[in-house]
PAGU-304307 format. One record per atom (N, C-alpha, C, O): residue in three letters; atom name; z, y, x. Coordinates in Angstrom, 3 decimals. Layout:
REM PAGU-304307
node res->ALA, atom->CA, up->Z, north->Y, east->X
...
//
This chain:
REM PAGU-304307
node res->MET, atom->N, up->63.679, north->56.975, east->131.428
node res->MET, atom->CA, up->64.817, north->57.356, east->132.133
node res->MET, atom->C, up->65.498, north->56.143, east->132.790
node res->MET, atom->O, up->65.687, north->55.138, east->132.105
node res->VAL, atom->N, up->65.866, north->56.178, east->134.045
node res->VAL, atom->CA, up->66.487, north->55.152, east->134.754
node res->VAL, atom->C, up->67.912, north->55.530, east->134.921
node res->VAL, atom->O, up->68.229, north->56.618, east->135.402
node res->VAL, atom->N, up->68.846, north->54.570, east->134.497
node res->VAL, atom->CA, up->70.235, north->54.617, east->134.698
node res->VAL, atom->C, up->70.518, north->54.031, east->136.028
node res->VAL, atom->O, up->70.546, north->52.803, east->136.121
node res->ASP, atom->N, up->70.737, north->54.795, east->137.098
node res->ASP, atom->CA, up->71.142, north->54.240, east->138.372
node res->ASP, atom->C, up->72.506, north->54.827, east->138.907
node res->ASP, atom->O, up->73.150, north->55.643, east->138.247
node res->GLU, atom->N, up->72.862, north->54.415, east->140.003
node res->GLU, atom->CA, up->74.132, north->54.945, east->140.609
node res->GLU, atom->C, up->74.128, north->56.462, east->140.805
node res->GLU, atom->O, up->75.138, north->57.143, east->140.628
node res->LYS, atom->N, up->72.964, north->56.950, east->141.172
node res->LYS, atom->CA, up->72.905, north->58.417, east->141.394
node res->LYS, atom->C, up->73.188, north->59.148, east->140.078
node res->LYS, atom->O, up->73.949, north->60.115, east->140.068
node res->LEU, atom->N, up->72.559, north->58.681, east->138.917
node res->LEU, atom->CA, up->72.764, north->59.338, east->137.574
node res->LEU, atom->C, up->74.246, north->59.197, east->137.233
node res->LEU, atom->O, up->74.820, north->60.180, east->136.766
node res->ILE, atom->N, up->74.925, north->58.044, east->137.430
node res->ILE, atom->CA, up->76.334, north->57.820, east->137.048
node res->ILE, atom->C, up->77.143, north->58.806, east->137.895
node res->ILE, atom->O, up->78.006, north->59.514, east->137.376
node res->LEU, atom->N, up->76.869, north->58.844, east->139.151
node res->LEU, atom->CA, up->77.830, north->59.690, east->139.930
node res->LEU, atom->C, up->77.583, north->61.206, east->139.605
node res->LEU, atom->O, up->78.513, north->62.001, east->139.742
node res->ASN, atom->N, up->76.361, north->61.616, east->139.183
node res->ASN, atom->CA, up->76.159, north->62.971, east->138.743
node res->ASN, atom->C, up->76.882, north->63.230, east->137.470
node res->ASN, atom->O, up->77.556, north->64.252, east->137.340
node res->LEU, atom->N, up->76.766, north->62.319, east->136.501
node res->LEU, atom->CA, up->77.496, north->62.445, east->135.280
node res->LEU, atom->C, up->79.074, north->62.539, east->135.503
node res->LEU, atom->O, up->79.803, north->63.324, east->134.895
node res->GLU, atom->N, up->79.449, north->61.711, east->136.370
node res->GLU, atom->CA, up->80.938, north->61.688, east->136.705
node res->GLU, atom->C, up->81.302, north->63.107, east->137.327
node res->GLU, atom->O, up->82.393, north->63.613, east->137.063
node res->LYS, atom->N, up->80.459, north->63.696, east->138.087
node res->LYS, atom->CA, up->80.772, north->64.997, east->138.687
node res->LYS, atom->C, up->80.714, north->66.044, east->137.567
node res->LYS, atom->O, up->81.636, north->66.851, east->137.458
node res->LEU, atom->N, up->79.688, north->66.063, east->136.747
node res->LEU, atom->CA, up->79.554, north->67.068, east->135.723
node res->LEU, atom->C, up->80.661, north->67.029, east->134.773
node res->LEU, atom->O, up->81.102, north->68.077, east->134.302
node res->SER, atom->N, up->81.178, north->65.788, east->134.435
node res->SER, atom->CA, up->82.227, north->65.694, east->133.436
node res->SER, atom->C, up->83.609, north->65.752, east->134.016
node res->SER, atom->O, up->84.621, north->65.648, east->133.322
node res->ARG, atom->N, up->83.613, north->65.930, east->135.382
node res->ARG, atom->CA, up->84.902, north->66.057, east->136.135
node res->ARG, atom->C, up->85.823, north->64.818, east->135.905
node res->ARG, atom->O, up->87.034, north->64.933, east->135.714
node res->LEU, atom->N, up->85.198, north->63.689, east->135.935
node res->LEU, atom->CA, up->86.001, north->62.433, east->135.787
node res->LEU, atom->C, up->85.973, north->61.695, east->137.143
node res->LEU, atom->O, up->85.109, north->61.876, east->138.001
node res->SER, atom->N, up->86.981, north->60.872, east->137.237
node res->SER, atom->CA, up->87.042, north->60.067, east->138.435
node res->SER, atom->C, up->87.085, north->58.602, east->137.987
node res->SER, atom->O, up->88.132, north->58.076, east->137.612
node res->LEU, atom->N, up->85.893, north->57.954, east->138.040
node res->LEU, atom->CA, up->85.750, north->56.617, east->137.497
node res->LEU, atom->C, up->85.905, north->55.585, east->138.588
node res->LEU, atom->O, up->85.548, north->55.802, east->139.746
node res->SER, atom->N, up->86.455, north->54.446, east->138.176
node res->SER, atom->CA, up->86.635, north->53.329, east->139.100
node res->SER, atom->C, up->85.244, north->52.642, east->139.122
node res->SER, atom->O, up->84.387, north->52.971, east->138.301
node res->ALA, atom->N, up->85.027, north->51.727, east->140.023
node res->ALA, atom->CA, up->83.754, north->50.940, east->140.165
node res->ALA, atom->C, up->83.435, north->50.211, east->138.840
node res->ALA, atom->O, up->82.303, north->50.255, east->138.357
node res->GLU, atom->N, up->84.474, north->49.524, east->138.249
node res->GLU, atom->CA, up->84.321, north->48.842, east->136.936
node res->GLU, atom->C, up->83.920, north->49.773, east->135.820
node res->GLU, atom->O, up->83.030, north->49.458, east->135.029
node res->GLU, atom->N, up->84.590, north->50.956, east->135.749
node res->GLU, atom->CA, up->84.268, north->51.890, east->134.769
node res->GLU, atom->C, up->82.888, north->52.468, east->134.928
node res->GLU, atom->O, up->82.309, north->52.850, east->133.911
node res->ARG, atom->N, up->82.267, north->52.577, east->136.174
node res->ARG, atom->CA, up->80.944, north->52.960, east->136.372
node res->ARG, atom->C, up->79.996, north->51.876, east->135.867
node res->ARG, atom->O, up->78.977, north->52.229, east->135.273
node res->ILE, atom->N, up->80.250, north->50.612, east->136.057
node res->ILE, atom->CA, up->79.476, north->49.551, east->135.598
node res->ILE, atom->C, up->79.384, north->49.550, east->134.085
node res->ILE, atom->O, up->78.318, north->49.392, east->133.490
node res->THR, atom->N, up->80.580, north->49.738, east->133.481
node res->THR, atom->CA, up->80.618, north->49.718, east->131.986
node res->THR, atom->C, up->79.833, north->50.960, east->131.438
node res->THR, atom->O, up->79.066, north->50.851, east->130.482
node res->LEU, atom->N, up->80.068, north->52.192, east->132.115
node res->LEU, atom->CA, up->79.246, north->53.342, east->131.688
node res->LEU, atom->C, up->77.697, north->53.056, east->131.803
node res->LEU, atom->O, up->76.933, north->53.376, east->130.891
node res->LYS, atom->N, up->77.294, north->52.483, east->132.882
node res->LYS, atom->CA, up->75.911, north->52.212, east->133.032
node res->LYS, atom->C, up->75.368, north->51.318, east->131.988
node res->LYS, atom->O, up->74.281, north->51.570, east->131.467
node res->GLN, atom->N, up->76.106, north->50.235, east->131.641
node res->GLN, atom->CA, up->75.775, north->49.283, east->130.521
node res->GLN, atom->C, up->75.630, north->50.074, east->129.223
node res->GLN, atom->O, up->74.630, north->49.951, east->128.517
node res->ASP, atom->N, up->76.648, north->50.892, east->128.918
node res->ASP, atom->CA, up->76.605, north->51.665, east->127.696
node res->ASP, atom->C, up->75.439, north->52.548, east->127.542
node res->ASP, atom->O, up->74.797, north->52.608, east->126.493
node res->LEU, atom->N, up->75.154, north->53.279, east->128.671
node res->LEU, atom->CA, up->74.022, north->54.243, east->128.652
node res->LEU, atom->C, up->72.739, north->53.450, east->128.485
node res->LEU, atom->O, up->71.868, north->53.930, east->127.760
node res->GLU, atom->N, up->72.543, north->52.326, east->129.063
node res->GLU, atom->CA, up->71.328, north->51.508, east->128.953
node res->GLU, atom->C, up->71.135, north->51.020, east->127.525
node res->GLU, atom->O, up->70.023, north->50.919, east->127.008
node res->ALA, atom->N, up->72.361, north->50.701, east->126.874
node res->ALA, atom->CA, up->72.275, north->50.228, east->125.499
node res->ALA, atom->C, up->71.868, north->51.373, east->124.564
node res->ALA, atom->O, up->71.127, north->51.199, east->123.597
node res->ILE, atom->N, up->72.369, north->52.492, east->124.893
node res->ILE, atom->CA, up->71.980, north->53.722, east->124.001
node res->ILE, atom->C, up->70.592, north->53.941, east->124.213
node res->ILE, atom->O, up->69.877, north->54.012, east->123.213
node res->LEU, atom->N, up->70.070, north->54.063, east->125.375
node res->LEU, atom->CA, up->68.635, north->54.215, east->125.632
node res->LEU, atom->C, up->67.740, north->53.212, east->125.019
node res->LEU, atom->O, up->66.638, north->53.536, east->124.577
node res->ASP, atom->N, up->68.203, north->51.961, east->124.983
node res->ASP, atom->CA, up->67.355, north->50.893, east->124.319
node res->ASP, atom->C, up->67.313, north->51.163, east->122.851
node res->ASP, atom->O, up->66.267, north->50.941, east->122.242
node res->MET, atom->N, up->68.404, north->51.642, east->122.213
node res->MET, atom->CA, up->68.409, north->51.980, east->120.823
node res->MET, atom->C, up->67.407, north->53.127, east->120.566
node res->MET, atom->O, up->66.646, north->53.056, east->119.601
node res->VAL, atom->N, up->67.391, north->54.166, east->121.395
node res->VAL, atom->CA, up->66.442, north->55.232, east->121.221
node res->VAL, atom->C, up->65.070, north->54.690, east->121.425
node res->VAL, atom->O, up->64.213, north->55.138, east->120.663
node res->ARG, atom->N, up->64.703, north->53.812, east->122.308
node res->ARG, atom->CA, up->63.408, north->53.286, east->122.517
node res->ARG, atom->C, up->62.982, north->52.560, east->121.244
node res->ARG, atom->O, up->61.821, north->52.647, east->120.843
node res->LYS, atom->N, up->63.936, north->51.824, east->120.587
node res->LYS, atom->CA, up->63.586, north->51.152, east->119.335
node res->LYS, atom->C, up->63.209, north->52.195, east->118.234
node res->LYS, atom->O, up->62.260, north->51.991, east->117.477
node res->LEU, atom->N, up->63.913, north->53.218, east->118.175
node res->LEU, atom->CA, up->63.604, north->54.277, east->117.124
node res->LEU, atom->C, up->62.216, north->54.829, east->117.400
node res->LEU, atom->O, up->61.489, north->55.197, east->116.477
node res->GLU, atom->N, up->61.843, north->54.886, east->118.715
node res->GLU, atom->CA, up->60.538, north->55.595, east->118.939
node res->GLU, atom->C, up->59.384, north->54.618, east->118.457
node res->GLU, atom->O, up->58.244, north->55.055, east->118.297
node res->GLU, atom->N, up->59.672, north->53.411, east->118.249
node res->GLU, atom->CA, up->58.652, north->52.354, east->117.707
node res->GLU, atom->C, up->58.381, north->52.579, east->116.166
node res->GLU, atom->O, up->57.361, north->52.169, east->115.613
node res->VAL, atom->N, up->59.336, north->53.230, east->115.561
node res->VAL, atom->CA, up->59.227, north->53.385, east->114.093
node res->VAL, atom->C, up->58.065, north->54.395, east->113.800
node res->VAL, atom->O, up->58.021, north->55.496, east->114.350
node res->ASP, atom->N, up->57.108, north->53.951, east->112.887
node res->ASP, atom->CA, up->56.002, north->54.832, east->112.432
node res->ASP, atom->C, up->56.498, north->55.772, east->111.491
node res->ASP, atom->O, up->56.925, north->55.418, east->110.392
node res->THR, atom->N, up->56.460, north->57.015, east->111.887
node res->THR, atom->CA, up->56.931, north->58.126, east->110.966
node res->THR, atom->C, up->55.804, north->59.055, east->110.476
node res->THR, atom->O, up->56.031, north->60.145, east->109.951
node res->ALA, atom->N, up->54.609, north->58.563, east->110.678
node res->ALA, atom->CA, up->53.450, north->59.367, east->110.249
node res->ALA, atom->C, up->53.469, north->59.566, east->108.683
node res->ALA, atom->O, up->53.569, north->58.610, east->107.914
node res->GLY, atom->N, up->53.371, north->60.790, east->108.295
node res->GLY, atom->CA, up->53.287, north->61.095, east->106.858
node res->GLY, atom->C, up->54.654, north->61.193, east->106.143
node res->GLY, atom->O, up->54.745, north->61.451, east->104.943
node res->VAL, atom->N, up->55.759, north->60.961, east->106.991
node res->VAL, atom->CA, up->57.088, north->61.082, east->106.455
node res->VAL, atom->C, up->57.603, north->62.493, east->106.613
node res->VAL, atom->O, up->57.637, north->63.071, east->107.699
node res->GLU, atom->N, up->58.021, north->63.040, east->105.414
node res->GLU, atom->CA, up->58.507, north->64.442, east->105.478
node res->GLU, atom->C, up->59.866, north->64.550, east->106.197
node res->GLU, atom->O, up->60.664, north->63.625, east->106.051
node res->PRO, atom->N, up->60.165, north->65.538, east->106.910
node res->PRO, atom->CA, up->61.447, north->65.703, east->107.546
node res->PRO, atom->C, up->62.542, north->65.787, east->106.420
node res->PRO, atom->O, up->62.427, north->66.490, east->105.415
node res->LEU, atom->N, up->63.530, north->65.048, east->106.689
node res->LEU, atom->CA, up->64.775, north->65.017, east->105.818
node res->LEU, atom->C, up->65.630, north->66.215, east->105.974
node res->LEU, atom->O, up->66.209, north->66.413, east->107.041
node res->MET, atom->N, up->65.741, north->67.010, east->104.990
node res->MET, atom->CA, up->66.750, north->68.161, east->105.115
node res->MET, atom->C, up->68.182, north->67.795, east->104.546
node res->MET, atom->O, up->69.203, north->68.204, east->105.099
node res->HIS, atom->N, up->68.201, north->66.989, east->103.392
node res->HIS, atom->CA, up->69.434, north->66.461, east->102.847
node res->HIS, atom->C, up->69.342, north->65.068, east->102.474
node res->HIS, atom->O, up->68.241, north->64.560, east->102.263
node res->MET, atom->N, up->70.377, north->64.439, east->102.383
node res->MET, atom->CA, up->70.376, north->62.950, east->102.059
node res->MET, atom->C, up->69.975, north->62.713, east->100.613
node res->MET, atom->O, up->69.432, north->61.654, east->100.299
node res->THR, atom->N, up->70.222, north->63.648, east->99.743
node res->THR, atom->CA, up->69.897, north->63.451, east->98.368
node res->THR, atom->C, up->69.271, north->64.737, east->97.841
node res->THR, atom->O, up->69.289, north->65.769, east->98.512
node res->GLU, atom->N, up->68.713, north->64.663, east->96.622
node res->GLU, atom->CA, up->68.229, north->65.777, east->96.063
node res->GLU, atom->C, up->69.357, north->66.804, east->95.563
node res->GLU, atom->O, up->69.134, north->68.007, east->95.429
node res->ASP, atom->N, up->70.533, north->66.224, east->95.315
node res->ASP, atom->CA, up->71.737, north->67.064, east->94.952
node res->ASP, atom->C, up->72.203, north->67.868, east->96.122
node res->ASP, atom->O, up->72.071, north->67.529, east->97.298
node res->PHE, atom->N, up->72.738, north->68.923, east->95.704
node res->PHE, atom->CA, up->73.477, north->69.827, east->96.676
node res->PHE, atom->C, up->74.685, north->70.473, east->96.037
node res->PHE, atom->O, up->74.776, north->70.620, east->94.819
node res->SER, atom->N, up->75.602, north->70.850, east->96.896
node res->SER, atom->CA, up->76.835, north->71.403, east->96.480
node res->SER, atom->C, up->76.542, north->72.865, east->96.060
node res->SER, atom->O, up->75.954, north->73.644, east->96.810
node res->SER, atom->N, up->76.968, north->73.189, east->94.862
node res->SER, atom->CA, up->76.876, north->74.529, east->94.437
node res->SER, atom->C, up->78.211, north->75.237, east->94.880
node res->SER, atom->O, up->79.286, north->74.673, east->94.675
node res->LEU, atom->N, up->78.150, north->76.410, east->95.458
node res->LEU, atom->CA, up->79.354, north->77.086, east->95.847
node res->LEU, atom->C, up->79.923, north->77.808, east->94.653
node res->LEU, atom->O, up->79.240, north->78.311, east->93.761
node res->ARG, atom->N, up->81.245, north->77.812, east->94.720
node res->ARG, atom->CA, up->81.949, north->78.551, east->93.613
node res->ARG, atom->C, up->82.175, north->80.065, east->94.180
node res->ARG, atom->O, up->82.131, north->80.369, east->95.372
node res->GLU, atom->N, up->82.386, north->80.816, east->93.262
node res->GLU, atom->CA, up->82.686, north->82.251, east->93.538
node res->GLU, atom->C, up->84.032, north->82.328, east->94.161
node res->GLU, atom->O, up->84.932, north->81.580, east->93.779
node res->ASP, atom->N, up->84.208, north->83.202, east->95.103
node res->ASP, atom->CA, up->85.502, north->83.502, east->95.627
node res->ASP, atom->C, up->86.288, north->84.198, east->94.617
node res->ASP, atom->O, up->85.794, north->85.108, east->93.952
node res->GLU, atom->N, up->87.522, north->83.798, east->94.472
node res->GLU, atom->CA, up->88.458, north->84.561, east->93.606
node res->GLU, atom->C, up->89.830, north->84.479, east->94.065
node res->GLU, atom->O, up->90.285, north->83.417, east->94.490
node res->VAL, atom->N, up->90.530, north->85.572, east->94.002
node res->VAL, atom->CA, up->91.910, north->85.650, east->94.470
node res->VAL, atom->C, up->92.833, north->85.136, east->93.423
node res->VAL, atom->O, up->92.838, north->85.596, east->92.281
node res->ARG, atom->N, up->93.674, north->84.102, east->93.855
node res->ARG, atom->CA, up->94.640, north->83.505, east->92.923
node res->ARG, atom->C, up->95.779, north->82.943, east->93.658
node res->ARG, atom->O, up->95.687, north->82.671, east->94.855
node res->ASP, atom->N, up->96.898, north->82.754, east->92.945
node res->ASP, atom->CA, up->98.054, north->82.029, east->93.507
node res->ASP, atom->C, up->98.478, north->82.644, east->94.938
node res->ASP, atom->O, up->98.721, north->81.918, east->95.901
node res->GLN, atom->N, up->98.541, north->84.004, east->94.983
node res->GLN, atom->CA, up->99.013, north->84.653, east->96.187
node res->GLN, atom->C, up->100.462, north->84.636, east->96.395
node res->GLN, atom->O, up->101.226, north->84.728, east->95.435
node res->LEU, atom->N, up->100.892, north->84.519, east->97.638
node res->LEU, atom->CA, up->102.327, north->84.688, east->97.938
node res->LEU, atom->C, up->102.639, north->86.138, east->98.248
node res->LEU, atom->O, up->101.880, north->86.870, east->98.884
node res->THR, atom->N, up->103.791, north->86.492, east->97.760
node res->THR, atom->CA, up->104.287, north->87.985, east->98.213
node res->THR, atom->C, up->104.607, north->87.898, east->99.660
node res->THR, atom->O, up->104.779, north->86.805, east->100.200
node res->MET, atom->N, up->104.689, north->88.972, east->100.273
node res->MET, atom->CA, up->105.044, north->89.112, east->101.630
node res->MET, atom->C, up->106.353, north->88.507, east->101.876
node res->MET, atom->O, up->106.542, north->87.844, east->102.895
node res->LYS, atom->N, up->107.354, north->88.714, east->100.922
node res->LYS, atom->CA, up->108.706, north->88.161, east->101.088
node res->LYS, atom->C, up->108.653, north->86.590, east->101.003
node res->LYS, atom->O, up->109.406, north->85.921, east->101.711
node res->GLU, atom->N, up->107.806, north->86.032, east->100.176
node res->GLU, atom->CA, up->107.619, north->84.559, east->100.082
node res->GLU, atom->C, up->106.991, north->84.007, east->101.298
node res->GLU, atom->O, up->107.368, north->82.934, east->101.770
node res->ALA, atom->N, up->106.048, north->84.708, east->101.814
node res->ALA, atom->CA, up->105.352, north->84.200, east->103.022
node res->ALA, atom->C, up->106.260, north->84.183, east->104.242
node res->ALA, atom->O, up->106.148, north->83.304, east->105.096
node res->LEU, atom->N, up->107.122, north->85.120, east->104.318
node res->LEU, atom->CA, up->108.099, north->85.262, east->105.477
node res->LEU, atom->C, up->109.287, north->84.395, east->105.338
node res->LEU, atom->O, up->109.983, north->84.138, east->106.320
node res->LYS, atom->N, up->109.570, north->83.894, east->104.066
node res->LYS, atom->CA, up->110.824, north->83.196, east->103.817
node res->LYS, atom->C, up->111.200, north->82.134, east->104.769
node res->LYS, atom->O, up->112.356, north->82.048, east->105.182
node res->ASN, atom->N, up->110.219, north->81.282, east->105.151
node res->ASN, atom->CA, up->110.557, north->80.156, east->106.010
node res->ASN, atom->C, up->110.110, north->80.256, east->107.414
node res->ASN, atom->O, up->110.128, north->79.295, east->108.183
node res->ALA, atom->N, up->109.681, north->81.517, east->107.750
node res->ALA, atom->CA, up->109.285, north->81.735, east->109.140
node res->ALA, atom->C, up->110.478, north->81.673, east->110.097
node res->ALA, atom->O, up->111.524, north->82.252, east->109.806
node res->PRO, atom->N, up->110.332, north->80.944, east->111.294
node res->PRO, atom->CA, up->111.372, north->80.775, east->112.201
node res->PRO, atom->C, up->111.755, north->82.096, east->112.769
node res->PRO, atom->O, up->112.940, north->82.338, east->112.999
node res->LYS, atom->N, up->110.809, north->82.969, east->113.009
node res->LYS, atom->CA, up->111.193, north->84.354, east->113.541
node res->LYS, atom->C, up->110.297, north->85.321, east->112.787
node res->LYS, atom->O, up->109.121, north->85.047, east->112.547
node res->LYS, atom->N, up->110.881, north->86.470, east->112.415
node res->LYS, atom->CA, up->110.121, north->87.491, east->111.743
node res->LYS, atom->C, up->110.678, north->88.857, east->112.146
node res->LYS, atom->O, up->111.858, north->89.052, east->112.439
node res->GLN, atom->N, up->109.759, north->89.741, east->112.132
node res->GLN, atom->CA, up->110.127, north->91.167, east->112.283
node res->GLN, atom->C, up->109.433, north->91.955, east->111.178
node res->GLN, atom->O, up->108.280, north->92.355, east->111.333
node res->ASP, atom->N, up->110.102, north->92.172, east->110.106
node res->ASP, atom->CA, up->109.577, north->92.601, east->108.860
node res->ASP, atom->C, up->108.509, north->93.766, east->109.137
node res->ASP, atom->O, up->108.779, north->94.698, east->109.895
node res->PRO, atom->N, up->107.407, north->93.664, east->108.541
node res->PRO, atom->CA, up->106.796, north->92.712, east->107.646
node res->PRO, atom->C, up->105.946, north->91.703, east->108.375
node res->PRO, atom->O, up->104.951, north->91.251, east->107.808
node res->PHE, atom->N, up->106.259, north->91.330, east->109.561
node res->PHE, atom->CA, up->105.340, north->90.374, east->110.320
node res->PHE, atom->C, up->105.990, north->89.065, east->110.743
node res->PHE, atom->O, up->107.217, north->88.957, east->110.747
node res->PHE, atom->N, up->105.232, north->88.129, east->111.079
node res->PHE, atom->CA, up->105.623, north->86.891, east->111.730
node res->PHE, atom->C, up->105.873, north->87.235, east->113.203
node res->PHE, atom->O, up->105.062, north->87.987, east->113.743
node res->LYS, atom->N, up->106.830, north->86.802, east->113.856
node res->LYS, atom->CA, up->107.115, north->87.076, east->115.239
node res->LYS, atom->C, up->106.744, north->85.776, east->116.007
node res->LYS, atom->O, up->107.277, north->84.693, east->115.767
node res->VAL, atom->N, up->105.821, north->85.965, east->116.917
node res->VAL, atom->CA, up->105.431, north->84.740, east->117.735
node res->VAL, atom->C, up->105.617, north->85.072, east->119.169
node res->VAL, atom->O, up->105.707, north->86.238, east->119.553
node res->PRO, atom->N, up->105.678, north->83.994, east->120.000
node res->PRO, atom->CA, up->105.842, north->84.229, east->121.500
node res->PRO, atom->C, up->104.643, north->85.007, east->122.045
node res->PRO, atom->O, up->103.531, north->84.972, east->121.519
node res->THR, atom->N, up->104.956, north->85.724, east->123.155
node res->THR, atom->CA, up->103.886, north->86.503, east->123.847
node res->THR, atom->C, up->102.916, north->85.493, east->124.419
node res->THR, atom->O, up->103.318, north->84.466, east->124.965
node res->VAL, atom->N, up->101.647, north->85.792, east->124.290
node res->VAL, atom->CA, up->100.617, north->84.949, east->124.725
node res->VAL, atom->C, up->99.885, north->85.599, east->125.894
node res->VAL, atom->O, up->99.500, north->84.921, east->126.847
node res->ILE, atom->N, up->99.706, north->86.833, east->125.823
node res->ILE, atom->CA, up->98.871, north->87.535, east->126.903
node res->ILE, atom->C, up->99.981, north->88.326, east->127.797
node res->ILE, atom->O, up->100.775, north->89.106, east->127.270
node res->ASP, atom->N, up->99.970, north->88.083, east->129.064
node res->ASP, atom->CA, up->100.821, north->88.790, east->129.933
node res->ASP, atom->C, up->100.014, north->90.135, east->130.329
node res->ASP, atom->O, up->98.895, north->90.107, east->130.842
node res->ARG, atom->N, up->100.675, north->91.225, east->130.046
node res->ARG, atom->CA, up->99.992, north->92.516, east->130.346
node res->ARG, atom->C, up->100.426, north->93.129, east->131.548
node res->ARG, atom->O, up->100.238, north->94.334, east->131.711
node res->SER, atom->N, up->101.040, north->92.370, east->132.490
node res->SER, atom->CA, up->101.484, north->93.007, east->133.691
node res->SER, atom->C, up->100.442, north->93.027, east->134.778
node res->SER, atom->O, up->100.694, north->93.546, east->135.865
//
């Protein structure tokens, strides 16, 4: 893959950014550095290496869900800035007009 002006301008358009000439140069250098790192990784011989699913043999065992330390409705609404029993009152988000 070649990182050229055309690619930079296309990325700029797709990301809806407006880059200066200096920023385009910096972006080009950064992308070239990333591609160089990927090319180095392609040189690594991975023949016979099993794909890694987890970093270690250990895994997190999940605990059972259990209900505990519940607030009552009155406690939950106690510090609400606005409430309309038994609910929290929030500003209108969807205009239905």
